[in-house]
Residue frames relative to the residue before (quaternion, step in Angstrom):
aa qw qx qy qz dx dy dz
M 1.0000 0.0000 0.0000 0.0000 0.00 0.00 0.00
K 0.1175 -0.7746 0.6164 0.0786 3.53 -1.04 0.76
E 0.4954 -0.6451 0.4922 0.3101 3.54 -1.12 0.69
I 0.0431 -0.7842 0.6190 -0.0060 3.54 -1.03 0.92
S 0.5380 -0.5561 0.5017 0.3869 3.54 -1.32 0.14
P 0.5475 -0.6028 0.4505 0.3661 3.62 -1.00 0.67
F 0.6297 0.5535 -0.3309 0.4331 3.59 1.17 -0.55
S 0.7024 0.4524 -0.2777 0.4743 3.61 1.20 -0.31
M 0.3374 0.7434 -0.5126 0.2661 3.61 1.22 0.28
Q 0.3556 -0.7358 0.5449 0.1875 3.54 -1.02 0.89
G 0.7496 0.4164 -0.2917 0.4238 3.57 -1.17 0.56
N 0.5848 -0.5846 0.4582 0.3262 3.48 -1.37 0.30
V 0.4459 -0.7208 0.4645 0.2566 3.59 -0.64 1.10
F 0.6211 0.5384 -0.3523 0.4474 3.62 1.02 -0.64
T 0.6510 0.4954 -0.3072 0.4862 3.57 1.01 -0.81
R 0.6422 0.5340 -0.3324 0.4381 3.59 0.87 -0.91
I 0.7430 0.4223 -0.2402 0.4603 3.59 0.78 -0.97
S 0.8188 0.3283 -0.1703 0.4391 3.59 0.52 -1.10
K 0.7506 0.3760 -0.2205 0.4966 3.62 1.04 -0.60
E 0.7421 0.3828 -0.2266 0.5014 3.60 0.91 -0.87
W 0.2857 -0.7700 0.5027 0.2697 3.58 1.20 -0.61
F 0.1131 -0.7773 0.6133 0.0827 3.56 -1.34 0.03
L 0.4035 -0.6783 0.5495 0.2743 3.54 -1.31 0.19
I 0.2289 -0.6989 0.6606 0.1509 3.52 -1.10 0.84
A 0.0022 0.8067 -0.5898 0.0361 3.59 -0.76 1.02
A 0.0635 0.7796 -0.6210 0.0513 3.55 -1.13 0.72
G 0.5480 0.5608 -0.4926 0.3777 3.50 -1.31 0.52
K 0.4985 -0.5517 0.5135 0.4282 3.52 -1.06 -0.92
P 0.6821 -0.5164 0.2923 0.4273 3.64 -1.00 0.58
A 0.7070 0.4451 -0.2739 0.4765 3.63 1.03 -0.66
D 0.7755 0.1506 -0.0703 0.6091 3.62 1.25 -0.37
M 0.3403 0.7478 -0.4721 0.3194 3.55 0.25 1.30
N 0.0692 -0.7469 0.6466 0.1388 3.47 -1.39 -0.08
M 0.1258 -0.7698 0.6212 0.0756 3.51 -1.31 0.42
M 0.0995 -0.7780 0.6187 0.0445 3.51 -1.26 0.53
T 0.4848 -0.6398 0.5146 0.3014 3.52 -1.22 0.56
A 0.0447 -0.7823 0.6212 0.0072 3.54 -1.07 0.81
S 0.0863 -0.7808 0.6153 0.0650 3.54 -1.22 0.57
W 0.6243 0.4379 -0.3470 0.5460 3.54 1.31 0.34
G 0.3765 0.7044 -0.5454 0.2541 3.55 -1.00 0.76
A 0.1522 -0.7711 0.6093 0.1047 3.50 -1.35 -0.03
L 0.1839 -0.7390 0.6366 0.1217 3.51 -1.30 0.51
G 0.2774 0.7697 -0.5468 0.1777 3.56 -1.05 0.66
E 0.5344 -0.5818 0.4857 0.3743 3.50 -1.23 -0.55
L 0.0906 0.7675 -0.6265 0.1010 3.52 -1.00 0.94
W 0.8486 0.0675 -0.0735 0.5196 3.57 -0.97 0.85
G 0.6676 -0.5230 0.2930 0.4415 3.57 1.08 0.73
K 0.6570 0.4724 -0.3062 0.5015 3.59 1.23 0.38
E 0.4489 -0.6141 0.5569 0.3336 3.56 -1.24 0.47
V 0.0258 -0.8381 0.5418 -0.0583 3.57 -0.68 1.12
A 0.2142 -0.7099 0.6503 0.1653 3.47 -1.44 0.28
F 0.2240 -0.7398 0.6212 0.1290 3.54 -1.11 0.79
C 0.0452 0.7843 -0.6188 0.0047 3.57 -0.92 0.82
F 0.2791 -0.7693 0.5688 0.0821 3.50 -1.20 0.75
I 0.0041 0.8099 -0.5837 0.0568 3.58 -0.70 1.10
R 0.3949 -0.7142 0.5305 0.2293 3.56 -0.85 1.00
P 0.6044 -0.6044 0.3812 0.3524 3.60 -1.10 0.66
T 0.6402 0.5470 -0.3265 0.4293 3.60 1.15 -0.46
R 0.5822 0.6179 -0.3704 0.3769 3.60 1.20 -0.36
H 0.5185 -0.6558 0.4679 0.2865 3.56 -0.94 0.97
T 0.6129 0.5785 -0.3374 0.4193 3.59 1.06 -0.74
L 0.5412 0.6447 -0.4041 0.3581 3.60 1.09 -0.60
G 0.6617 0.5155 -0.3152 0.4438 3.60 0.86 -0.87
F 0.6434 0.5126 -0.3197 0.4701 3.59 1.05 -0.73
V 0.6693 0.4819 -0.3024 0.4779 3.60 0.92 -0.89
E 0.6479 0.5129 -0.3271 0.4584 3.61 0.97 -0.76
R 0.6891 0.5129 -0.2734 0.4328 3.57 0.96 -0.91
E 0.7533 0.4090 -0.1945 0.4769 3.57 0.99 -0.86
Q 0.5136 -0.6292 0.4929 0.3121 3.54 -1.28 0.42
F 0.7798 0.2666 -0.1121 0.5553 3.59 1.18 -0.65
F 0.0183 -0.7480 0.6618 0.0468 3.53 -1.36 0.40
T 0.2727 -0.7545 0.5661 0.1896 3.56 -1.24 0.27
L 0.2428 -0.7052 0.6458 0.1632 3.50 -1.32 0.54
N 0.1082 -0.8272 0.5509 -0.0240 3.55 -0.63 1.21
F 0.1151 -0.8019 0.5861 0.0136 3.56 -0.64 1.19
F 0.1464 -0.8130 0.5633 0.0170 3.57 -0.87 1.04
G 0.5246 -0.5778 0.5069 0.3660 3.54 -1.35 0.05
E 0.7329 -0.4275 0.3054 0.4322 3.55 -1.33 0.13
G 0.5784 0.6195 -0.3674 0.3831 3.59 1.12 -0.52
H 0.7153 0.4129 -0.2414 0.5095 3.58 1.25 -0.24
R 0.2835 0.7899 -0.5020 0.2090 3.59 1.21 0.39
D 0.6194 0.5416 -0.3562 0.4428 3.63 1.01 -0.70
A 0.6476 0.5071 -0.3174 0.4719 3.60 0.97 -0.83
L 0.6562 0.5016 -0.3124 0.4692 3.59 0.96 -0.82
N 0.6322 0.5206 -0.3299 0.4696 3.60 1.01 -0.78
L 0.6589 0.5062 -0.3134 0.4598 3.59 0.90 -0.89
C 0.7049 0.4717 -0.2715 0.4548 3.59 0.85 -0.95
G 0.6749 0.4657 -0.2930 0.4918 3.57 1.25 -0.29
S 0.7558 0.3841 -0.2061 0.4887 3.57 1.21 -0.33
K 0.7263 0.3497 -0.2155 0.5511 3.61 1.24 -0.28
S 0.3895 -0.7226 0.5261 0.2222 3.55 -1.14 0.65
G 0.5054 -0.6378 0.5026 0.2918 3.52 -1.14 0.74
R 0.5188 0.6131 -0.4222 0.4204 3.60 1.25 -0.14
D 0.7787 0.3612 -0.1424 0.4928 3.55 1.11 -0.81
L 0.7969 0.2086 -0.0408 0.5654 3.57 1.21 -0.47
D 0.3841 -0.6644 0.5834 0.2659 3.57 -1.10 0.68
K 0.2726 -0.8161 0.4892 0.1428 3.55 -0.09 1.31
V 0.5944 0.5560 -0.3785 0.4408 3.60 1.05 -0.63
Q 0.6821 0.4729 -0.2855 0.4792 3.57 0.84 -0.96
A 0.6830 0.5115 -0.2921 0.4320 3.58 0.88 -0.93
T 0.7299 0.4149 -0.2389 0.4878 3.60 1.03 -0.73
G 0.3648 -0.7328 0.4921 0.2961 3.58 1.13 -0.62
L 0.4175 0.6980 -0.4789 0.3304 3.58 1.24 0.25
T 0.3581 -0.7446 0.5360 0.1737 3.55 -1.19 0.68
P 0.2282 -0.7885 0.5532 0.1422 3.62 -0.38 1.16
V 0.1013 -0.7627 0.6384 0.0203 3.53 -1.13 0.87
A 0.4209 -0.6955 0.5175 0.2672 3.59 -0.98 0.81
C 0.2706 -0.7511 0.5845 0.1452 3.57 -0.84 1.00
E 0.3398 -0.7801 0.4911 0.1866 3.56 -0.31 1.25
A 0.6519 0.5231 -0.3209 0.4455 3.61 1.01 -0.73
A 0.7440 0.3305 -0.1857 0.5503 3.57 1.28 -0.35
G 0.6705 -0.5643 0.3010 0.3759 3.56 0.85 0.98
G 0.6837 -0.4855 0.2835 0.4652 3.58 1.17 0.51
A 0.3290 0.7431 -0.5161 0.2704 3.60 1.23 0.20
P 0.4692 -0.7080 0.4501 0.2756 3.60 -0.97 0.79
Y 0.0029 -0.7174 0.6946 0.0531 3.47 -1.29 0.64
F 0.4600 -0.7042 0.4747 0.2593 3.58 -1.23 0.16
A 0.5266 -0.6688 0.4410 0.2846 3.53 -0.87 1.08
E 0.6779 0.5138 -0.2832 0.4429 3.59 1.11 -0.65
A 0.5017 0.6736 -0.4202 0.3435 3.61 1.24 -0.23
K 0.4357 -0.6667 0.5410 0.2703 3.56 -1.23 0.59
L 0.7870 0.0521 0.0156 0.6146 3.55 1.13 -0.76
V 0.0567 -0.7795 0.6237 0.0116 3.55 -0.99 0.90
L 0.0960 -0.7525 0.6487 0.0608 3.54 -1.03 0.87
A 0.1690 -0.7780 0.6012 0.0689 3.55 -0.55 1.21
C 0.0863 -0.8430 0.5298 -0.0352 3.56 -0.67 1.16
R 0.2537 -0.7152 0.6331 0.1528 3.52 -1.22 0.73
K 0.4632 -0.6991 0.4645 0.2844 3.56 -0.72 1.04
L 0.1441 -0.7886 0.5958 0.0489 3.54 -0.99 0.98
Y 0.8095 0.0134 0.0895 0.5801 3.55 1.02 -0.85
V 0.0130 -0.7766 0.6298 0.0059 3.53 -1.15 0.66
D 0.1141 0.7688 -0.6233 0.0866 3.56 -1.08 0.73
D 0.4039 -0.6921 0.5401 0.2572 3.55 -1.27 0.33
I 0.4830 -0.6096 0.5335 0.3323 3.52 -1.14 0.65
R 0.1525 -0.8017 0.5762 0.0446 3.54 -0.82 1.06
P 0.5136 -0.6870 0.4144 0.3042 3.59 -0.75 1.02
E 0.6510 0.5375 -0.3311 0.4216 3.60 0.99 -0.69
C 0.6452 0.5388 -0.3216 0.4360 3.60 1.24 -0.25
F 0.5019 0.6428 -0.4432 0.3721 3.63 1.20 -0.10
L 0.2614 -0.7576 0.5816 0.1394 3.54 -0.85 1.00
D 0.7121 0.2921 -0.1955 0.6077 3.56 1.28 -0.46
P 0.3200 -0.7961 0.4796 0.1839 3.62 -0.18 1.24
E 0.5597 0.6086 -0.3905 0.4048 3.59 1.18 -0.44
L 0.5967 0.5693 -0.3684 0.4292 3.61 1.09 -0.62
E 0.6643 0.4757 -0.3070 0.4881 3.58 0.91 -0.86
K 0.6544 0.5294 -0.3145 0.4388 3.57 0.87 -0.95
K 0.7045 0.4767 -0.2564 0.4590 3.58 0.90 -0.95
N 0.8150 0.3318 -0.1282 0.4574 3.59 0.87 -0.95
Y 0.8001 0.2740 -0.1225 0.5194 3.60 1.16 -0.41
G 0.0777 0.8280 -0.5450 0.1064 3.55 0.85 0.99
L 0.7105 0.4238 -0.2405 0.5076 3.57 1.15 -0.64
K 0.4147 -0.7268 0.4458 0.3177 3.60 1.33 0.03
D 0.4377 0.6867 -0.4518 0.3643 3.60 1.18 0.63
Y 0.0787 -0.8625 0.4999 -0.0015 3.53 0.61 1.26
H 0.5192 -0.6665 0.4545 0.2821 3.54 -0.97 0.95
R 0.3146 -0.6392 0.6532 0.2564 3.50 -1.38 0.37
V 0.2578 -0.7761 0.5644 0.1128 3.56 -0.88 1.02
F 0.0970 -0.7753 0.6230 0.0360 3.55 -0.92 0.99
V 0.1421 -0.7320 0.6592 0.0972 3.54 -1.06 0.85
G 0.0258 -0.8157 0.5774 -0.0238 3.54 -0.72 1.10
E 0.4108 -0.6695 0.5596 0.2642 3.54 -1.04 0.81
I 0.3755 -0.7031 0.5529 0.2426 3.57 -0.86 0.93
V 0.1409 -0.8217 0.5506 0.0438 3.58 -0.37 1.27
Q 0.7870 -0.0110 -0.0099 0.6168 3.58 1.25 -0.35
A 0.1264 -0.7434 0.6526 0.0735 3.52 -1.13 0.81
L 0.0854 -0.7920 0.6045 0.0064 3.57 -0.89 1.02
S 0.0769 -0.8058 0.5870 0.0142 3.55 -0.96 0.88
A 0.3200 -0.7161 0.5886 0.1958 3.53 -1.14 0.73
E 0.6062 0.5838 -0.3438 0.4165 3.59 1.26 -0.25
């Protein structure tokens, strides 16, 4: 992996997030969890390059992201679709996802030792800047709540400053 500027990332960000998916990981390589995500955003906020990620309260990974100062976003090629499917359908409460996927966690020194995966094509290491919960009273289009929150399990939103971007490409 080589360090790159977030401005030199290759590919379409919409495709990377919504079609290819990614793993959100937090903790330390020996005590971590990861989950598949397909919602998120990248951009600039408060004069910083940032990533937005969304985690439902039922996800085991939420506790790791809340506890830690840093998290990583890990983007893979199609060859890792099985690992992404597993991490999106199984809980780390019930299964060692690292062992089950065969992915190799690596400590990101620029992000306080937060785990990323050696097999990733792109890694964004993030320092938490802001957190908030999606609130039903804030929806201007009621269909969005109806379609996405039938169980009333509103996401927690994290804004993270991208402190390091790593690319295998």
